[in-house]
C-alpha atoms as one frame of an Amber mdcrd trajectory, in Angstrom:
protein
   4.946  -1.657  26.490   7.935  -1.993  28.730  10.483   0.778  28.223  13.195
  -1.839  27.920  13.675  -2.941  24.323  16.359  -4.620  22.278  17.882  -8.054
  22.344  17.903  -8.612  26.110  16.349 -11.881  27.212  13.474 -11.716  29.664
  15.587 -12.365  32.743  18.045  -9.608  31.826  15.205  -7.241  31.029  13.478
  -7.846  34.364  16.777  -7.620  36.259  17.417  -4.263  34.609  14.052  -2.988
  35.838  14.875  -4.094  39.386  18.356  -2.574  39.221  16.879   0.649  37.851
  14.887   0.910  41.092  11.415   0.754  39.666   9.301   0.474  42.815   6.282
  -1.318  41.295   6.469  -3.716  38.350   3.312  -5.307  36.927   3.244  -8.557
  34.939   0.010  -9.676  33.273   0.369 -13.444  33.009  -0.973 -16.781  34.184
   2.557 -18.229  34.401   3.183 -17.573  38.101   5.748 -20.337  38.449   7.799
 -18.979  35.564   7.767 -15.495  37.114   8.836 -16.966  40.460  11.768 -18.772
  38.860  12.853 -15.639  37.007  12.737 -13.544  40.173  14.572 -16.209  42.174
  17.336 -16.299  39.548  17.546 -12.508  39.579  17.587 -12.427  43.375  20.408
 -14.982  43.443  22.446 -13.022  40.889  21.947  -9.730  42.748  22.204 -11.281
  46.223  18.740  -9.916  47.020  16.117 -11.925  48.962  12.812 -12.715  47.239
   9.488 -12.786  49.097   6.181 -14.088  47.745   2.623 -13.316  48.829  -0.774
 -14.846  48.091  -4.092 -14.406  49.858  -4.098 -18.088  50.866  -0.534 -18.360
  52.208   0.466 -14.869  53.225   3.934 -13.302  52.952   6.945 -15.608  53.017
  10.569 -15.620  51.979  11.009 -17.784  48.890  10.777 -21.452  50.005  10.319
 -20.237  53.594   7.484 -20.251  56.122   4.828 -17.502  55.866   4.716 -14.713
  58.442   1.785 -14.836  60.851  -1.436 -13.066  59.816  -0.013 -11.719  56.548
  -2.714 -13.276  54.363  -4.540  -9.945  54.821  -3.349  -7.594  52.001  -3.105
  -4.551  54.259  -1.118  -6.464  56.888   1.177  -7.858  54.196   2.061  -4.317
  53.096   2.636  -3.332  56.704   5.126  -6.195  57.077   6.847  -5.281  53.837
   7.362  -1.755  55.153   9.396  -3.027  58.135  11.597  -5.477  56.203  14.910
  -3.664  55.837  17.459  -3.812  53.049  17.220  -4.750  49.390  14.403  -7.142
  48.522  12.005  -8.234  45.791   8.369  -8.840  46.732   6.132 -10.898  44.430
   2.445 -10.217  45.136   0.125 -12.624  43.313  -3.307 -11.395  42.128  -2.774
  -8.226  44.151  -4.238  -5.759  41.634  -7.801  -6.595  42.703  -7.085  -5.386
  46.260  -5.704  -2.056  45.049  -9.248  -0.775  44.514  -9.333  -0.332  48.294
  -8.313   3.288  49.008  -6.221   2.398  52.051  -4.295  -0.374  50.305  -3.751
   1.809  47.234  -2.420   4.654  49.412  -0.098   2.373  51.387   1.265   0.815
  48.192   2.003   4.266  46.774   3.838   5.271  49.947   5.880   2.064  49.813
   6.729   2.882  46.209   8.014   6.322  47.173  10.322   4.773  49.798  11.492
   2.032  47.447  12.880   4.539  44.938  15.969   5.056  47.106  16.842   1.353
  47.440  16.929  -1.766  45.317  13.484  -2.820  46.437  10.750  -3.763  43.994
   7.172  -4.927  44.349   6.166  -7.205  41.478   2.412  -7.636  40.995   1.164
 -10.487  38.813  -2.298 -11.413  37.603  -4.134 -12.860  34.626  -5.849  -9.514
  34.012  -3.918  -6.478  35.211  -6.052  -3.387  35.898  -4.646  -0.845  38.369
  -6.362   2.274  39.722  -5.298   5.486  37.905  -3.497   6.659  41.061  -1.117
   3.698  40.859  -0.548   3.565  37.107   2.009   6.374  37.219   4.112   4.500
  39.804   3.997   1.117  38.044   5.951  -0.074  35.021   4.502  -2.981  32.986
   6.779  -5.875  32.104   5.746  -8.138  29.223   6.726 -11.690  30.115   5.725
 -13.008  26.712   6.072 -16.578  25.584   9.209 -18.556  26.420  12.209 -18.283
  24.110  13.444 -21.374  22.275  16.420 -21.655  24.626  14.109 -21.759  27.661
  11.877 -24.360  26.013  14.901 -26.484  25.072  16.084 -26.467  28.676  12.591
 -27.467  29.842  12.331 -30.239  27.234  15.680 -31.697  28.253  14.804 -31.630
  31.967  11.308 -33.069  31.421  12.654 -35.962  29.343  15.241 -36.695  32.030
  12.465 -36.726  34.663  10.306 -39.062  32.550  13.222 -41.421  32.094  14.001
 -41.438  35.822  10.472 -41.529  37.254   8.550 -43.458  34.588  11.396 -45.447
  32.987  10.453 -44.045  29.569  13.152 -44.838  26.971  14.626 -41.673  25.444
  16.153 -41.839  21.963  16.257 -38.131  21.104  19.639 -36.569  20.416  20.254
 -32.832  21.137  19.202 -31.913  17.578  15.899 -33.788  17.966  15.327 -32.141
  21.355  15.833 -28.785  19.644  13.208 -29.791  17.054  10.844 -30.808  19.857
  11.309 -27.407  21.477  10.626 -25.724  18.133   7.488 -27.837  17.707   6.229
 -26.522  21.060   7.031 -22.865  20.305   3.968 -20.664  20.658   2.744 -22.297
  23.880   3.339 -21.141  27.432   6.095 -23.021  29.204   3.681 -25.016  31.352
   1.476 -25.847  28.350   4.524 -26.921  26.360   5.964 -29.238  29.012   2.541
 -30.662  29.862   2.017 -31.404  26.169   5.452 -33.031  25.971   4.716 -35.285
  28.928   1.329 -36.280  27.493   2.715 -37.133  24.037   5.709 -39.067  25.368
   3.669 -41.075  27.878   1.044 -41.816  25.211   3.734 -43.264  22.943   5.548
 -44.989  25.791   8.842 -43.616  24.483  10.513 -40.441  23.283  11.719 -41.003
  19.726  11.903 -38.661  16.693   8.315 -39.585  15.715   7.038 -37.790  18.837
   7.772 -34.448  17.163   4.805 -34.837  14.804   2.646 -35.705  17.831   3.771
 -32.472  19.488   2.895 -30.446  16.398  -0.579 -31.990  16.204  -1.170 -31.401
  19.918  -0.098 -27.776  19.531  -2.472 -27.353  16.586  -5.350 -28.533  18.771
  -4.396 -26.193  21.632  -4.089 -23.138  19.406  -7.287 -24.060  17.567  -9.076
 -24.077  20.920  -7.911 -20.525  21.613  -9.651 -19.472  18.389  -7.130 -16.847
  17.242  -4.095 -18.455  15.626  -4.610 -21.822  13.988  -1.719 -23.935  12.777
  -2.582 -25.628   9.506  -1.134 -28.837   8.093   1.333 -28.259   5.263  -0.560
 -30.354   2.725   0.052 -28.127  -0.311   3.048 -27.085  -2.384   3.418 -25.421
  -5.753   3.001 -28.808  -7.441  -0.662 -28.490  -6.388  -0.987 -25.023  -7.954
  -1.568 -24.609 -11.685  -0.262 -21.431 -13.303   0.968 -18.445 -11.239   4.403
 -18.798 -12.866   5.588 -15.301 -11.944   4.563 -15.690  -8.313   6.309 -19.068
  -8.120   9.471 -17.617  -9.655   9.453 -14.680  -7.212   9.056 -16.968  -4.203
  11.698 -19.371  -5.522  14.245 -16.563  -5.654  13.348 -15.309  -2.143  13.791
 -18.803  -0.731  17.517 -18.312  -1.372  17.559 -15.627   1.323  16.719 -18.315
   3.895  19.868 -20.334   3.160  23.293 -19.866   4.775  24.766 -18.983   1.366
  22.083 -16.374   0.743  22.571 -14.761   4.141  26.333 -14.687   3.599  25.785
 -13.087   0.184  23.777 -10.337   1.865  20.236 -11.274   0.822  17.547  -9.702
   3.014  14.911 -12.198   4.267  11.524 -11.477   2.634   8.757 -10.005   4.801
   5.581 -10.940   2.984   3.212 -10.641   0.060  -0.374  -9.570  -0.520  -2.319
 -11.648  -3.043  -5.477 -10.177  -4.542  -7.610 -11.105  -7.509 -10.778 -12.703
  -8.779 -12.543 -14.994  -6.327 -11.873 -18.709  -6.702  -8.601 -18.324  -8.605
  -6.280 -19.890  -6.044  -5.207 -17.038  -3.772  -5.607 -19.027  -0.546  -4.097
 -22.165  -2.088  -1.059 -20.155  -3.205  -0.697 -18.686   0.279  -0.729 -22.164
   1.827   1.631 -23.531  -0.812   4.371 -21.102   0.293   4.689 -22.946   3.615
   4.815 -26.344   1.934   7.406 -25.185  -0.592   9.657 -23.572   2.020   9.166
 -26.219   4.714   7.797 -23.645   7.183   5.013 -24.040   9.710   1.741 -22.519
   8.487  -0.364 -20.482  10.897  -3.661 -18.827  10.011  -4.702 -15.663  11.839
  -8.486 -15.488  12.095  -9.264 -11.816  11.513 -12.877 -12.279  12.591 -11.838
 -13.579  16.008  -9.978 -10.365  16.849 -13.034  -8.296  17.677 -13.997  -8.142
  21.334 -16.679  -6.084  23.064 -14.282  -4.873  25.785 -12.084  -1.827  25.139
  -8.466  -2.755  24.466  -9.069  -6.504  24.266  -9.082  -6.665  20.442  -5.654
  -5.012  20.203  -4.395  -7.329  22.922  -5.622 -10.360  20.971  -3.861  -9.172
  17.829  -0.600  -8.552  19.700  -0.840 -12.009  21.243  -1.434 -13.612  17.844
   1.536 -11.798  16.330   3.724 -12.755  19.289   2.676 -16.385  18.864   3.690
 -16.242  15.212   7.073 -14.730  16.086   7.782 -17.477  18.622   6.834 -20.147
  16.081   9.347 -18.834  13.516  10.181 -19.903  10.899   6.515 -19.686   9.973
   4.227 -18.472   7.197   1.538 -16.302   8.801  -1.559 -16.433   6.635  -4.291
 -13.784   6.973  -7.163 -14.735   4.692  -9.467 -11.958   3.426  -7.524  -9.340
   5.350  -9.959  -6.587   4.361 -12.565  -8.035   6.756 -10.502  -6.932   9.739
  -9.200  -3.576   8.498 -11.632  -2.270   5.866 -13.289   0.205   8.261  -9.934
   1.876   8.900  -9.970   3.239   5.331 -13.154   5.199   6.073 -11.829   6.759
   9.284 -12.969   3.966  11.593 -16.231   5.762  12.527 -18.219   2.568  11.938
 -16.522   0.822  14.863 -15.458   3.748  17.082 -11.887   3.637  15.778 -11.248
  -0.022  16.655 -10.176  -1.002  13.131  -7.760   1.943  13.068  -6.175   0.803
  16.330  -5.909  -2.758  15.020  -4.361  -1.446  11.814  -1.810   0.608  13.778
  -0.867  -2.487  15.810  -0.393  -4.591  12.674   1.557  -1.920  10.789   3.915
  -1.371  13.711   4.570  -5.098  13.882   5.082  -5.318  10.108   7.641  -2.531
  10.318   9.561  -3.697  13.388   9.245  -7.471  13.426  12.208  -9.791  13.372
  12.841 -12.100  10.436  11.395 -15.604  10.467   7.724 -14.699   9.945   6.638
 -14.444   6.305   3.260 -12.720   6.095   0.979 -13.947   3.313  -2.289 -12.029
   3.117  -5.127 -12.508   0.637  -7.851 -10.070  -0.327 -10.939 -10.299  -2.521
 -11.590  -6.547  -2.335  -8.278  -4.762  -2.072  -9.865  -1.351  -2.730 -11.430
  -1.626   0.739  -8.012  -1.719   2.405  -6.524   1.500   3.845  -3.719   3.055
   1.745  -1.236   2.795   4.662  -1.269  -0.981   4.280  -0.594  -0.877   0.557
   2.358   1.497   0.439   5.771   0.123  -0.510   7.624  -1.434   2.393   4.596
  -2.971   4.115   4.584  -5.943   1.738   7.467  -6.932  -0.483   5.058  -7.249
  -3.402   1.365  -7.185  -4.292   0.348  -9.934  -6.735  -2.829 -10.077  -8.812
  -4.348 -13.484  -9.616  -6.528 -13.269 -12.732  -8.870 -15.800 -14.324  -6.782
 -18.644 -15.748  -5.815 -18.668 -19.415  -6.433 -21.684 -21.669  -3.135 -23.503
 -20.930  -3.620 -23.030 -17.190  -7.213 -24.280 -17.456  -5.897 -27.429 -19.132
  -3.494 -27.906 -16.227  -6.311 -27.306 -13.731  -8.500 -29.979 -15.321  -5.569
 -32.422 -15.289  -4.748 -31.595 -11.668  -8.289 -32.005 -10.337  -8.954 -35.157
 -12.367  -5.779 -36.705 -10.960  -6.844 -35.787  -7.397 -10.016 -37.817  -7.999
  -8.254 -40.856  -9.385  -8.861 -40.156 -13.087  -6.242 -40.284 -15.826  -6.311
 -36.941 -17.652  -5.047 -38.649 -20.840  -8.552 -40.086 -21.257 -10.064 -36.581
 -21.477  -9.917 -33.913 -24.177  -8.290 -31.211 -22.091  -8.025 -28.766 -24.998
 -11.783 -28.922 -25.628 -12.530 -28.627 -21.894 -10.243 -25.596 -21.614 -11.889
 -23.938 -24.619 -15.372 -24.515 -23.170 -14.414 -23.080 -19.759 -13.418 -19.596
 -20.903 -13.994 -17.189 -17.980 -14.103 -19.973 -15.365 -12.071 -19.712 -12.173
 -10.058 -22.606 -10.763 -12.737 -23.199  -8.109 -15.457 -23.308 -10.777 -13.455
 -25.803 -12.835 -13.043 -28.027  -9.772 -16.770 -27.763  -9.048 -17.618 -28.797
 -12.615 -15.636 -32.006 -12.095 -17.374 -32.665  -8.777 -20.786 -32.126 -10.398
 -19.715 -34.310 -13.322 -18.901 -37.167 -10.965 -22.412 -36.979  -9.501 -23.935
 -36.975 -12.988 -21.753 -39.889 -14.151 -22.649 -41.936 -11.088 -26.369 -41.275
 -11.611 -26.093 -42.320 -15.277 -24.053 -45.424 -14.337 -21.336 -44.251 -16.730
 -17.643 -43.426 -16.316 -16.746 -39.749 -16.098 -16.105 -38.444 -19.624 -15.318
 -35.286 -21.559 -18.945 -35.102 -22.761 -20.328 -35.158 -19.214 -17.913 -32.424
 -18.144 -18.774 -30.301 -21.192 -22.456 -30.581 -20.280 -21.691 -29.403 -16.726
 -19.691 -26.447 -18.062 -22.512 -25.499 -20.426 -24.986 -25.500 -17.525 -22.822
 -23.213 -15.392 -22.715 -19.421 -15.414 -19.275 -18.427 -14.080 -18.643 -15.468
 -11.779 -17.038 -13.587 -14.666 -20.528 -13.452 -16.231 -22.772 -13.040 -13.191
 -20.468 -10.426 -11.623 -18.865  -9.045 -14.781 -18.716  -5.445 -13.519 -16.966
  -6.457 -10.272 -14.405  -8.582 -12.115 -13.723  -5.719 -14.543 -13.217  -3.304
 -11.625 -10.731  -5.639  -9.913  -8.784  -6.040 -13.146  -8.709  -2.287 -13.726
  -7.407  -1.647 -10.202  -4.643  -4.230 -10.613  -3.587  -3.106 -14.092  -1.228
  -0.420 -12.754  -0.996  -1.292  -9.045  -0.083  -4.977  -8.823   2.203  -7.560
 -10.417   0.447 -10.283 -12.461   0.902 -13.617 -10.677   0.935 -15.507 -13.982
């Protein structure tokens, strides 16, 4: 982590590192152009020249001609050593050459001399690994994803360019441009502007409808990365039967997101953990929060975190959490969270401590994160989670979702029949609810699906009798796994709040 924290923007943070006379600054990123622009802005503000180097072009002053024979890394460092005065040197992909003993030694000597002047060497690369000898002289700078302000500026400029060069009509006001920038949050700057150009040119115009195109394009990009997946907000609490206490709790916390609530002093909620019997609507409830609040919904795939290389899993998790923060306001959904962190509760010996390191990364983020990300986690086996995750303050509340009672089962039958184009008035919901004692919401839905197959095979309309026959032929989880269900209920009796 960079030693510079707080509310400084990235340009101010990097300028502070240069002004503090850090001789070597490393930036792990693929966004070379963005780094160049930041350094050029800093150089202009400080009246310090900026030089860039690459193995194909050599060493050159920014927008200037390269010096002769400086494409060789060793020769480039030799030239840097004779350039007098304050300066910033951007060396692209230079870390790979530092394995050479001579280059490593020369870079260290340059660093020692640079401590007495405002001279910094900035090394960039997609994967930053420095020799141990250099690590003590280098300070890492986390470029991160672009802030909303930077994206808004890029959106405005890109739309102006499209209008001028391609004669694309633009009908987005500043508020709509801000929404477009928000829709692109979570992408790198180049990805975001490339996506904007693609969506606008595909439509042949830039109107408010392009914002949904941007969101869909972003979903596809993030889905391809396989870590954080944005999910369509196709559920709200109108799609959830029961869970009255959970709904009431979330309804009250929504007030903290309004201007009146903030003025009143309400603290924005951080998140909830939903546990309970399988198939009782935990994941649906988690998704419904986003639909009810009008937030983006992003799912963190816990299984995709694990990587065979040391340090890569933690890096993936940090990247996913950073993505979520940039997408704020967002509901971050971690389904079956115990799959990623269960081993941490047993000391982490099963995976050489990896789950413990992942847990530490997540807990630190949960403690220090800014508002705007509401974490909704679900768990089928909460006893497998480490106690550090369950203590007060990590989640605002832990809710337990039990098997639905009779009235809720009636509502579930009505809800699922309506989804399949049937009028629930034509069915005896009371009798169906009575015959489905011990059934989960998922099992009730499956009985209707099976009933439709049976009705179609019999060439009859779906009826109460057909559904009763399907229920009679089904052994619910509460019977086949009675001991497990009893254990979950016993755990929740004194440790969680009933969701219904």
